[in-house]
PDB file of N, CA, C and O in Angstrom:
ATOM      1  N   MET A   1     -14.515  -6.294   3.401  1.00  0.00           N
ATOM      2  CA  MET A   1     -13.320  -7.372   2.687  1.00  0.00           C
ATOM      3  C   MET A   1     -13.902  -8.638   2.359  1.00  0.00           C
ATOM      4  O   MET A   1     -14.052  -8.945   1.176  1.00  0.00           O
ATOM      5  N   MET A   2     -14.208  -9.323   3.190  1.00  0.00           N
ATOM      6  CA  MET A   2     -14.343 -10.969   3.144  1.00  0.00           C
ATOM      7  C   MET A   2     -15.780 -10.983   1.541  1.00  0.00           C
ATOM      8  O   MET A   2     -15.872 -11.877   0.700  1.00  0.00           O
ATOM      9  N   HIS A   3     -16.676  -9.681   1.627  1.00  0.00           N
ATOM     10  CA  HIS A   3     -17.021  -9.895  -0.100  1.00  0.00           C
ATOM     11  C   HIS A   3     -16.365 -10.347  -1.351  1.00  0.00           C
ATOM     12  O   HIS A   3     -16.879 -11.009  -2.253  1.00  0.00           O
ATOM     13  N   ALA A   4     -15.362  -9.971  -1.286  1.00  0.00           N
ATOM     14  CA  ALA A   4     -14.196 -10.229  -2.219  1.00  0.00           C
ATOM     15  C   ALA A   4     -13.660 -11.265  -2.445  1.00  0.00           C
ATOM     16  O   ALA A   4     -13.147 -11.618  -3.508  1.00  0.00           O
ATOM     17  N   LYS A   5     -13.765 -12.067  -1.070  1.00  0.00           N
ATOM     18  CA  LYS A   5     -13.162 -13.572  -1.016  1.00  0.00           C
ATOM     19  C   LYS A   5     -11.819 -14.024  -1.268  1.00  0.00           C
ATOM     20  O   LYS A   5     -11.404 -15.005  -1.887  1.00  0.00           O
ATOM     21  N   PRO A   6     -10.981 -12.703  -0.394  1.00  0.00           N
ATOM     22  CA  PRO A   6     -10.279 -13.108  -0.499  1.00  0.00           C
ATOM     23  C   PRO A   6      -9.008 -14.439   0.087  1.00  0.00           C
ATOM     24  O   PRO A   6      -9.272 -15.118   1.080  1.00  0.00           O
ATOM     25  N   PHE A   7      -7.865 -14.607  -0.588  1.00  0.00           N
ATOM     26  CA  PHE A   7      -7.147 -16.060   0.258  1.00  0.00           C
ATOM     27  C   PHE A   7      -6.572 -15.053   0.938  1.00  0.00           C
ATOM     28  O   PHE A   7      -7.565 -14.331   0.857  1.00  0.00           O
ATOM     29  N   CYS A   8      -5.707 -14.308   1.620  1.00  0.00           N
ATOM     30  CA  CYS A   8      -5.711 -13.976   2.903  1.00  0.00           C
ATOM     31  C   CYS A   8      -5.859 -12.522   3.181  1.00  0.00           C
ATOM     32  O   CYS A   8      -5.611 -11.675   2.322  1.00  0.00           O
ATOM     33  N   ILE A   9      -6.169 -12.300   4.104  1.00  0.00           N
ATOM     34  CA  ILE A   9      -6.263 -11.128   4.849  1.00  0.00           C
ATOM     35  C   ILE A   9      -5.614 -10.806   6.239  1.00  0.00           C
ATOM     36  O   ILE A   9      -5.784 -11.698   7.071  1.00  0.00           O
ATOM     37  N   GLY A  10      -4.837  -9.608   6.698  1.00  0.00           N
ATOM     38  CA  GLY A  10      -3.984  -9.030   7.371  1.00  0.00           C
ATOM     39  C   GLY A  10      -3.978  -8.008   8.044  1.00  0.00           C
ATOM     40  O   GLY A  10      -4.954  -7.258   8.058  1.00  0.00           O
ATOM     41  N   LEU A  11      -2.761  -7.746   8.808  1.00  0.00           N
ATOM     42  CA  LEU A  11      -2.440  -5.921   9.229  1.00  0.00           C
ATOM     43  C   LEU A  11      -0.543  -6.657   9.374  1.00  0.00           C
ATOM     44  O   LEU A  11       0.086  -7.715   9.412  1.00  0.00           O
ATOM     45  N   ASN A  12      -0.353  -4.884   9.410  1.00  0.00           N
ATOM     46  CA  ASN A  12       1.446  -4.581   9.283  1.00  0.00           C
ATOM     47  C   ASN A  12       1.437  -3.513   9.991  1.00  0.00           C
ATOM     48  O   ASN A  12       0.550  -2.667  10.105  1.00  0.00           O
ATOM     49  N   CYS A  13       2.766  -3.597  10.611  1.00  0.00           N
ATOM     50  CA  CYS A  13       2.803  -2.115  11.301  1.00  0.00           C
ATOM     51  C   CYS A  13       1.618  -1.430  11.427  1.00  0.00           C
ATOM     52  O   CYS A  13       0.656  -1.060  10.754  1.00  0.00           O
ATOM     53  N   ALA A  14       2.278  -1.389  13.120  1.00  0.00           N
ATOM     54  CA  ALA A  14       1.237  -0.456  14.287  1.00  0.00           C
ATOM     55  C   ALA A  14       1.487  -0.100  15.201  1.00  0.00           C
ATOM     56  O   ALA A  14       1.748   1.045  15.569  1.00  0.00           O
ATOM     57  N   LEU A  15       1.460  -0.734  15.557  1.00  0.00           N
ATOM     58  CA  LEU A  15       1.315  -1.382  17.536  1.00  0.00           C
ATOM     59  C   LEU A  15       2.862  -1.525  18.267  1.00  0.00           C
ATOM     60  O   LEU A  15       3.354  -1.010  19.271  1.00  0.00           O
ATOM     61  N   GLY A  16       3.450  -2.644  17.077  1.00  0.00           N
ATOM     62  CA  GLY A  16       4.341  -4.273  17.751  1.00  0.00           C
ATOM     63  C   GLY A  16       3.445  -4.962  18.062  1.00  0.00           C
ATOM     64  O   GLY A  16       2.401  -4.732  18.672  1.00  0.00           O
ATOM     65  N   ALA A  17       3.951  -6.022  17.539  1.00  0.00           N
ATOM     66  CA  ALA A  17       3.735  -7.433  18.364  1.00  0.00           C
ATOM     67  C   ALA A  17       2.443  -7.888  19.780  1.00  0.00           C
ATOM     68  O   ALA A  17       1.452  -8.596  19.961  1.00  0.00           O
ATOM     69  N   LYS A  18       3.058  -7.205  20.278  1.00  0.00           N
ATOM     70  CA  LYS A  18       2.092  -7.132  21.888  1.00  0.00           C
ATOM     71  C   LYS A  18       1.321  -6.760  22.143  1.00  0.00           C
ATOM     72  O   LYS A  18       0.314  -7.321  22.573  1.00  0.00           O
ATOM     73  N   ILE A  19       1.588  -5.275  21.905  1.00  0.00           N
ATOM     74  CA  ILE A  19       0.589  -4.518  21.733  1.00  0.00           C
ATOM     75  C   ILE A  19      -1.017  -4.259  20.352  1.00  0.00           C
ATOM     76  O   ILE A  19      -2.052  -3.619  20.539  1.00  0.00           O
ATOM     77  N   MET A  20      -0.629  -4.961  19.230  1.00  0.00           N
ATOM     78  CA  MET A  20      -1.974  -5.832  18.056  1.00  0.00           C
ATOM     79  C   MET A  20      -2.106  -6.966  18.056  1.00  0.00           C
ATOM     80  O   MET A  20      -2.560  -7.343  16.976  1.00  0.00           O
ATOM     81  N   LEU A  21      -1.859  -8.105  19.058  1.00  0.00           N
ATOM     82  CA  LEU A  21      -1.569  -9.474  19.241  1.00  0.00           C
ATOM     83  C   LEU A  21      -3.136  -9.996  19.408  1.00  0.00           C
ATOM     84  O   LEU A  21      -3.669 -11.000  18.935  1.00  0.00           O
ATOM     85  N   PRO A  22      -3.914  -8.499  20.615  1.00  0.00           N
ATOM     86  CA  PRO A  22      -5.545  -8.384  20.542  1.00  0.00           C
ATOM     87  C   PRO A  22      -6.868  -8.310  18.899  1.00  0.00           C
ATOM     88  O   PRO A  22      -7.949  -8.825  18.610  1.00  0.00           O
ATOM     89  N   PHE A  23      -5.907  -7.369  18.273  1.00  0.00           N
ATOM     90  CA  PHE A  23      -6.917  -7.100  16.786  1.00  0.00           C
ATOM     91  C   PHE A  23      -6.428  -8.242  15.954  1.00  0.00           C
ATOM     92  O   PHE A  23      -7.194  -8.698  15.105  1.00  0.00           O
ATOM     93  N   TYR A  24      -4.999  -8.852  16.137  1.00  0.00           N
ATOM     94  CA  TYR A  24      -5.150 -10.215  15.140  1.00  0.00           C
ATOM     95  C   TYR A  24      -5.195 -11.403  15.836  1.00  0.00           C
ATOM     96  O   TYR A  24      -4.568 -12.400  15.477  1.00  0.00           O
ATOM     97  N   LYS A  25      -5.781 -11.363  16.645  1.00  0.00           N
ATOM     98  CA  LYS A  25      -6.787 -12.979  17.091  1.00  0.00           C
ATOM     99  C   LYS A  25      -8.092 -12.402  16.784  1.00  0.00           C
ATOM    100  O   LYS A  25      -8.581 -13.139  15.928  1.00  0.00           O
ATOM    101  N   ARG A  26      -9.010 -11.326  17.091  1.00  0.00           N
ATOM    102  CA  ARG A  26     -10.133 -10.506  16.792  1.00  0.00           C
ATOM    103  C   ARG A  26     -10.522 -10.825  15.387  1.00  0.00           C
ATOM    104  O   ARG A  26     -11.655 -10.918  14.915  1.00  0.00           O
ATOM    105  N   LEU A  27      -9.063 -11.014  14.665  1.00  0.00           N
ATOM    106  CA  LEU A  27     -10.088 -11.250  12.888  1.00  0.00           C
ATOM    107  C   LEU A  27      -9.233 -12.518  12.602  1.00  0.00           C
ATOM    108  O   LEU A  27      -9.440 -13.126  11.552  1.00  0.00           O
ATOM    109  N   ALA A  28      -8.247 -12.969  13.509  1.00  0.00           N
ATOM    110  CA  ALA A  28      -8.255 -14.482  12.839  1.00  0.00           C
ATOM    111  C   ALA A  28      -9.600 -14.879  13.131  1.00  0.00           C
ATOM    112  O   ALA A  28     -10.381 -15.148  12.219  1.00  0.00           O
ATOM    113  N   GLY A  29      -9.946 -14.938  14.421  1.00  0.00           N
ATOM    114  CA  GLY A  29     -12.005 -15.347  14.593  1.00  0.00           C
ATOM    115  C   GLY A  29     -12.723 -15.115  13.569  1.00  0.00           C
ATOM    116  O   GLY A  29     -13.250 -16.085  13.025  1.00  0.00           O
ATOM    117  N   ILE A  30     -12.902 -14.020  13.128  1.00  0.00           N
ATOM    118  CA  ILE A  30     -14.561 -13.629  12.312  1.00  0.00           C
ATOM    119  C   ILE A  30     -13.713 -14.296  10.292  1.00  0.00           C
ATOM    120  O   ILE A  30     -14.291 -14.793   9.326  1.00  0.00           O
ATOM    121  N   ALA A  31     -11.960 -13.872  10.557  1.00  0.00           N
ATOM    122  CA  ALA A  31     -11.542 -14.775   8.876  1.00  0.00           C
ATOM    123  C   ALA A  31     -12.329 -15.511   8.345  1.00  0.00           C
ATOM    124  O   ALA A  31     -12.599 -16.327   9.226  1.00  0.00           O
ATOM    125  N   THR A  32     -13.133 -15.876   7.072  1.00  0.00           N
ATOM    126  CA  THR A  32     -12.454 -17.088   6.796  1.00  0.00           C
ATOM    127  C   THR A  32     -12.195 -17.575   6.010  1.00  0.00           C
ATOM    128  O   THR A  32     -12.969 -18.229   5.312  1.00  0.00           O
ATOM    129  N   CYS A  33     -10.572 -17.387   5.763  1.00  0.00           N
ATOM    130  CA  CYS A  33      -9.351 -17.255   5.170  1.00  0.00           C
ATOM    131  C   CYS A  33      -7.966 -17.620   5.557  1.00  0.00           C
ATOM    132  O   CYS A  33      -7.914 -18.064   6.704  1.00  0.00           O
ATOM    133  N   TYR A  34      -7.254 -17.583   5.169  1.00  0.00           N
ATOM    134  CA  TYR A  34      -5.826 -17.033   5.729  1.00  0.00           C
ATOM    135  C   TYR A  34      -5.878 -16.168   6.220  1.00  0.00           C
ATOM    136  O   TYR A  34      -6.730 -15.365   5.839  1.00  0.00           O
ATOM    137  N   VAL A  35      -4.890 -15.765   7.504  1.00  0.00           N
ATOM    138  CA  VAL A  35      -4.526 -14.569   8.191  1.00  0.00           C
ATOM    139  C   VAL A  35      -3.148 -14.086   8.284  1.00  0.00           C
ATOM    140  O   VAL A  35      -2.411 -14.768   8.996  1.00  0.00           O
ATOM    141  N   HIS A  36      -2.569 -12.907   7.636  1.00  0.00           N
ATOM    142  CA  HIS A  36      -1.444 -12.825   8.011  1.00  0.00           C
ATOM    143  C   HIS A  36      -0.727 -11.551   9.456  1.00  0.00           C
ATOM    144  O   HIS A  36      -1.354 -11.047  10.388  1.00  0.00           O
ATOM    145  N   ALA A  37       0.347 -11.436   9.185  1.00  0.00           N
ATOM    146  CA  ALA A  37       1.419 -10.624  10.520  1.00  0.00           C
ATOM    147  C   ALA A  37       2.246 -10.474   9.946  1.00  0.00           C
ATOM    148  O   ALA A  37       3.032 -11.294   9.472  1.00  0.00           O
ATOM    149  N   TYR A  38       2.205  -8.984   9.863  1.00  0.00           N
ATOM    150  CA  TYR A  38       3.550  -8.157  10.036  1.00  0.00           C
ATOM    151  C   TYR A  38       3.930  -7.154  10.680  1.00  0.00           C
ATOM    152  O   TYR A  38       4.188  -6.073  10.152  1.00  0.00           O
ATOM    153  N   PRO A  39       4.024  -7.450  12.169  1.00  0.00           N
ATOM    154  CA  PRO A  39       4.359  -6.354  12.753  1.00  0.00           C
ATOM    155  C   PRO A  39       6.311  -5.922  12.761  1.00  0.00           C
ATOM    156  O   PRO A  39       7.406  -6.425  12.513  1.00  0.00           O
ATOM    157  N   ASN A  40       5.542  -4.407  13.328  1.00  0.00           N
ATOM    158  CA  ASN A  40       6.890  -3.674  13.419  1.00  0.00           C
ATOM    159  C   ASN A  40       7.785  -4.573  14.794  1.00  0.00           C
ATOM    160  O   ASN A  40       7.062  -5.467  15.235  1.00  0.00           O
ATOM    161  N   ALA A  41       9.009  -4.505  15.430  1.00  0.00           N
ATOM    162  CA  ALA A  41       9.282  -4.989  16.395  1.00  0.00           C
ATOM    163  C   ALA A  41       9.350  -3.582  17.313  1.00  0.00           C
ATOM    164  O   ALA A  41      10.270  -2.780  17.159  1.00  0.00           O
ATOM    165  N   GLY A  42       8.288  -3.381  18.269  1.00  0.00           N
ATOM    166  CA  GLY A  42       8.015  -3.046  18.696  1.00  0.00           C
ATOM    167  C   GLY A  42       7.636  -1.481  18.699  1.00  0.00           C
ATOM    168  O   GLY A  42       7.260  -1.345  17.535  1.00  0.00           O
ATOM    169  N   LEU A  43       7.526  -0.394  19.223  1.00  0.00           N
ATOM    170  CA  LEU A  43       7.030   1.358  19.117  1.00  0.00           C
ATOM    171  C   LEU A  43       8.288   1.717  18.718  1.00  0.00           C
ATOM    172  O   LEU A  43       9.171   0.905  18.443  1.00  0.00           O
ATOM    173  N   PRO A  44       8.386   2.765  18.683  1.00  0.00           N
ATOM    174  CA  PRO A  44       9.266   3.569  17.505  1.00  0.00           C
ATOM    175  C   PRO A  44       9.945   3.987  19.173  1.00  0.00           C
ATOM    176  O   PRO A  44       9.076   4.095  20.038  1.00  0.00           O
ATOM    177  N   ASN A  45      11.130   4.172  19.546  1.00  0.00           N
ATOM    178  CA  ASN A  45      11.927   4.901  20.655  1.00  0.00           C
ATOM    179  C   ASN A  45      12.200   5.822  20.004  1.00  0.00           C
ATOM    180  O   ASN A  45      12.057   6.000  18.794  1.00  0.00           O
ATOM    181  N   GLU A  46      13.012   7.086  21.539  1.00  0.00           N
ATOM    182  CA  GLU A  46      12.547   8.319  21.252  1.00  0.00           C
ATOM    183  C   GLU A  46      13.839   8.738  19.817  1.00  0.00           C
ATOM    184  O   GLU A  46      13.738   9.730  19.094  1.00  0.00           O
ATOM    185  N   MET A  47      14.955   7.692  19.726  1.00  0.00           N
ATOM    186  CA  MET A  47      15.709   8.116  18.171  1.00  0.00           C
ATOM    187  C   MET A  47      15.466   7.459  17.083  1.00  0.00           C
ATOM    188  O   MET A  47      16.262   7.385  16.146  1.00  0.00           O
ATOM    189  N   GLY A  48      13.555   6.553  17.142  1.00  0.00           N
ATOM    190  CA  GLY A  48      13.035   6.321  15.791  1.00  0.00           C
ATOM    191  C   GLY A  48      13.478   4.947  15.699  1.00  0.00           C
ATOM    192  O   GLY A  48      13.039   4.178  14.844  1.00  0.00           O
ATOM    193  N   GLY A  49      14.410   4.601  16.637  1.00  0.00           N
ATOM    194  CA  GLY A  49      15.144   3.014  16.012  1.00  0.00           C
ATOM    195  C   GLY A  49      14.110   1.766  17.390  1.00  0.00           C
ATOM    196  O   GLY A  49      13.699   2.300  18.420  1.00  0.00           O
ATOM    197  N   TYR A  50      13.966   0.902  17.259  1.00  0.00           N
ATOM    198  CA  TYR A  50      12.960   0.534  17.878  1.00  0.00           C
ATOM    199  C   TYR A  50      14.088  -0.998  18.426  1.00  0.00           C
ATOM    200  O   TYR A  50      14.899  -1.624  17.744  1.00  0.00           O
ATOM    201  N   ASP A  51      13.704  -1.178  19.826  1.00  0.00           N
ATOM    202  CA  ASP A  51      14.060  -1.804  20.988  1.00  0.00           C
ATOM    203  C   ASP A  51      14.143  -2.990  20.894  1.00  0.00           C
ATOM    204  O   ASP A  51      15.196  -3.529  21.233  1.00  0.00           O
ATOM    205  N   GLU A  52      12.882  -3.885  20.324  1.00  0.00           N
ATOM    206  CA  GLU A  52      12.428  -5.194  20.721  1.00  0.00           C
ATOM    207  C   GLU A  52      13.815  -6.424  20.063  1.00  0.00           C
ATOM    208  O   GLU A  52      14.479  -6.225  19.046  1.00  0.00           O
ATOM    209  N   THR A  53      13.897  -7.234  20.684  1.00  0.00           N
ATOM    210  CA  THR A  53      15.762  -8.036  20.604  1.00  0.00           C
ATOM    211  C   THR A  53      14.865  -8.961  19.589  1.00  0.00           C
ATOM    212  O   THR A  53      13.642  -8.826  19.573  1.00  0.00           O
ATOM    213  N   PRO A  54      15.363  -9.668  18.956  1.00  0.00           N
ATOM    214  CA  PRO A  54      14.772 -10.890  17.588  1.00  0.00           C
ATOM    215  C   PRO A  54      14.459 -12.093  18.268  1.00  0.00           C
ATOM    216  O   PRO A  54      13.936 -13.000  17.620  1.00  0.00           O
ATOM    217  N   GLU A  55      14.776 -12.286  19.871  1.00  0.00           N
ATOM    218  CA  GLU A  55      13.842 -13.120  20.576  1.00  0.00           C
ATOM    219  C   GLU A  55      12.898 -13.039  21.218  1.00  0.00           C
ATOM    220  O   GLU A  55      12.192 -13.861  21.802  1.00  0.00           O
ATOM    221  N   GLU A  56      12.886 -11.668  21.066  1.00  0.00           N
ATOM    222  CA  GLU A  56      11.014 -11.143  21.621  1.00  0.00           C
ATOM    223  C   GLU A  56      10.041 -11.202  21.041  1.00  0.00           C
ATOM    224  O   GLU A  56       8.851 -11.484  21.183  1.00  0.00           O
ATOM    225  N   PHE A  57      11.495 -10.538  19.572  1.00  0.00           N
ATOM    226  CA  PHE A  57       9.772 -10.654  18.982  1.00  0.00           C
ATOM    227  C   PHE A  57       9.689 -12.555  18.563  1.00  0.00           C
ATOM    228  O   PHE A  57       8.580 -13.089  18.574  1.00  0.00           O
ATOM    229  N   ALA A  58      10.415 -13.036  18.369  1.00  0.00           N
ATOM    230  CA  ALA A  58      10.065 -14.918  17.933  1.00  0.00           C
ATOM    231  C   ALA A  58       9.446 -15.189  18.832  1.00  0.00           C
ATOM    232  O   ALA A  58       8.880 -16.247  18.556  1.00  0.00           O
ATOM    233  N   GLN A  59       8.925 -14.553  20.760  1.00  0.00           N
ATOM    234  CA  GLN A  59       8.307 -15.191  21.268  1.00  0.00           C
ATOM    235  C   GLN A  59       7.186 -14.751  20.797  1.00  0.00           C
ATOM    236  O   GLN A  59       6.480 -15.727  20.547  1.00  0.00           O
ATOM    237  N   SER A  60       6.658 -13.775  20.547  1.00  0.00           N
ATOM    238  CA  SER A  60       5.612 -12.869  19.695  1.00  0.00           C
ATOM    239  C   SER A  60       5.203 -13.430  18.937  1.00  0.00           C
ATOM    240  O   SER A  60       3.979 -13.294  18.947  1.00  0.00           O
ATOM    241  N   MET A  61       5.737 -14.451  17.727  1.00  0.00           N
ATOM    242  CA  MET A  61       4.849 -14.902  16.819  1.00  0.00           C
ATOM    243  C   MET A  61       4.464 -16.223  17.230  1.00  0.00           C
ATOM    244  O   MET A  61       3.599 -16.824  16.593  1.00  0.00           O
ATOM    245  N   ILE A  62       5.071 -16.776  18.318  1.00  0.00           N
ATOM    246  CA  ILE A  62       4.288 -18.036  19.079  1.00  0.00           C
ATOM    247  C   ILE A  62       3.596 -18.030  19.269  1.00  0.00           C
ATOM    248  O   ILE A  62       2.719 -18.893  19.284  1.00  0.00           O
ATOM    249  N   ASP A  63       3.654 -16.500  19.648  1.00  0.00           N
ATOM    250  CA  ASP A  63       1.992 -16.388  19.830  1.00  0.00           C
ATOM    251  C   ASP A  63       1.106 -16.047  18.676  1.00  0.00           C
ATOM    252  O   ASP A  63      -0.091 -16.333  18.671  1.00  0.00           O
ATOM    253  N   PHE A  64       1.723 -15.423  17.686  1.00  0.00           N
ATOM    254  CA  PHE A  64       0.577 -15.238  17.203  1.00  0.00           C
ATOM    255  C   PHE A  64       0.174 -16.905  15.759  1.00  0.00           C
ATOM    256  O   PHE A  64      -0.631 -17.154  14.862  1.00  0.00           O
ATOM    257  N   VAL A  65       0.758 -17.222  16.090  1.00  0.00           N
ATOM    258  CA  VAL A  65       0.461 -19.667  15.919  1.00  0.00           C
ATOM    259  C   VAL A  65      -0.325 -19.911  16.723  1.00  0.00           C
ATOM    260  O   VAL A  65      -1.205 -20.756  16.555  1.00  0.00           O
ATOM    261  N   ASP A  66      -0.124 -18.971  18.154  1.00  0.00           N
ATOM    262  CA  ASP A  66      -0.924 -20.066  18.817  1.00  0.00           C
ATOM    263  C   ASP A  66      -2.609 -19.559  19.054  1.00  0.00           C
ATOM    264  O   ASP A  66      -3.691 -20.058  19.366  1.00  0.00           O
ATOM    265  N   ALA A  67      -2.047 -18.288  18.695  1.00  0.00           N
ATOM    266  CA  ALA A  67      -3.634 -17.570  18.145  1.00  0.00           C
ATOM    267  C   ALA A  67      -4.282 -17.836  16.676  1.00  0.00           C
ATOM    268  O   ALA A  67      -4.986 -16.899  16.296  1.00  0.00           O
ATOM    269  N   GLY A  68      -4.182 -18.915  15.793  1.00  0.00           N
ATOM    270  CA  GLY A  68      -4.487 -19.079  14.702  1.00  0.00           C
ATOM    271  C   GLY A  68      -3.840 -18.175  13.407  1.00  0.00           C
ATOM    272  O   GLY A  68      -4.345 -18.280  12.289  1.00  0.00           O
ATOM    273  N   ILE A  69      -2.721 -17.314  13.649  1.00  0.00           N
ATOM    274  CA  ILE A  69      -2.642 -16.606  12.675  1.00  0.00           C
ATOM    275  C   ILE A  69      -1.958 -17.557  11.831  1.00  0.00           C
ATOM    276  O   ILE A  69      -1.410 -18.393  12.549  1.00  0.00           O
ATOM    277  N   ASN A  70      -1.663 -17.887   9.970  1.00  0.00           N
ATOM    278  CA  ASN A  70      -1.693 -18.370   9.598  1.00  0.00           C
ATOM    279  C   ASN A  70       0.083 -18.334   8.771  1.00  0.00           C
ATOM    280  O   ASN A  70       0.823 -19.295   8.561  1.00  0.00           O
ATOM    281  N   MET A  71       0.285 -17.065   8.503  1.00  0.00           N
ATOM    282  CA  MET A  71       1.205 -16.611   7.877  1.00  0.00           C
ATOM    283  C   MET A  71       1.993 -15.061   9.035  1.00  0.00           C
ATOM    284  O   MET A  71       1.152 -14.320   9.544  1.00  0.00           O
ATOM    285  N   VAL A  72       3.545 -14.740   9.326  1.00  0.00           N
ATOM    286  CA  VAL A  72       3.902 -13.869   9.837  1.00  0.00           C
ATOM    287  C   VAL A  72       5.167 -13.830   9.066  1.00  0.00           C
ATOM    288  O   VAL A  72       5.628 -14.584   8.209  1.00  0.00           O
ATOM    289  N   GLY A  73       5.680 -12.534   9.715  1.00  0.00           N
ATOM    290  CA  GLY A  73       6.673 -11.775   9.402  1.00  0.00           C
ATOM    291  C   GLY A  73       7.387 -10.290   9.360  1.00  0.00           C
ATOM    292  O   GLY A  73       6.787  -9.458  10.041  1.00  0.00           O
ATOM    293  N   GLY A  74       8.130  -9.989   8.930  1.00  0.00           N
ATOM    294  CA  GLY A  74       7.706  -8.996  10.369  1.00  0.00           C
ATOM    295  C   GLY A  74       8.077  -7.279   9.176  1.00  0.00           C
ATOM    296  O   GLY A  74       8.306  -7.331   7.968  1.00  0.00           O
ATOM    297  N   CYS A  75       8.006  -5.712  10.204  1.00  0.00           N
ATOM    298  CA  CYS A  75       8.211  -4.688   9.124  1.00  0.00           C
ATOM    299  C   CYS A  75       9.360  -3.568   9.840  1.00  0.00           C
ATOM    300  O   CYS A  75      10.588  -3.600   9.764  1.00  0.00           O
ATOM    301  N   CYS A  76       8.594  -2.720  10.454  1.00  0.00           N
ATOM    302  CA  CYS A  76       9.764  -1.889  10.782  1.00  0.00           C
ATOM    303  C   CYS A  76      10.682  -2.188  11.809  1.00  0.00           C
ATOM    304  O   CYS A  76      10.321  -2.191  12.986  1.00  0.00           O
ATOM    305  N   GLY A  77      11.571  -2.382  11.545  1.00  0.00           N
ATOM    306  CA  GLY A  77      13.185  -1.982  12.822  1.00  0.00           C
ATOM    307  C   GLY A  77      13.008  -4.432  12.755  1.00  0.00           C
ATOM    308  O   GLY A  77      13.581  -5.376  13.299  1.00  0.00           O
ATOM    309  N   THR A  78      11.952  -4.245  11.809  1.00  0.00           N
ATOM    310  CA  THR A  78      13.370  -5.634  11.768  1.00  0.00           C
ATOM    311  C   THR A  78      13.815  -6.401  11.146  1.00  0.00           C
ATOM    312  O   THR A  78      13.384  -5.976  10.074  1.00  0.00           O
ATOM    313  N   ASN A  79      14.513  -7.483  10.815  1.00  0.00           N
ATOM    314  CA  ASN A  79      15.733  -8.260   9.175  1.00  0.00           C
ATOM    315  C   ASN A  79      15.661  -9.310   9.666  1.00  0.00           C
ATOM    316  O   ASN A  79      14.981  -9.809  10.563  1.00  0.00           O
ATOM    317  N   HIS A  80      17.206  -9.968   8.336  1.00  0.00           N
ATOM    318  CA  HIS A  80      16.925 -11.174   8.508  1.00  0.00           C
ATOM    319  C   HIS A  80      17.165 -11.844   9.675  1.00  0.00           C
ATOM    320  O   HIS A  80      17.322 -13.065   9.642  1.00  0.00           O
ATOM    321  N   ASN A  81      17.223 -11.172  10.807  1.00  0.00           N
ATOM    322  CA  ASN A  81      18.081 -12.546  12.223  1.00  0.00           C
ATOM    323  C   ASN A  81      16.371 -12.013  12.479  1.00  0.00           C
ATOM    324  O   ASN A  81      15.938 -12.987  13.094  1.00  0.00           O
ATOM    325  N   PHE A  82      15.072 -10.931  12.339  1.00  0.00           N
ATOM    326  CA  PHE A  82      14.544 -11.446  13.335  1.00  0.00           C
ATOM    327  C   PHE A  82      13.387 -12.518  12.709  1.00  0.00           C
ATOM    328  O   PHE A  82      12.312 -12.739  13.266  1.00  0.00           O
ATOM    329  N   ILE A  83      13.875 -13.201  11.306  1.00  0.00           N
ATOM    330  CA  ILE A  83      12.787 -13.341  10.367  1.00  0.00           C
ATOM    331  C   ILE A  83      13.301 -14.830  10.368  1.00  0.00           C
ATOM    332  O   ILE A  83      12.745 -15.676   9.668  1.00  0.00           O
TER     333      ILE A  83
END
């Protein structure tokens, strides 16, 4: 992707922030542009909902910023309380 000289590159919604952090760290370590992350609120539970709280999500976002992620947001299972 870097041959296209993007302004920003990133990932969204997959395994939840905690599990995805190593992948984001790797991306932030090699990208020559800004890196964004839009993780979901953990893995879906048996009922298709998400059990991660806004407080847990917020701590994950602090970890993302500390890892060099420039922009963060939320995907599946998040709402205004998370952001």
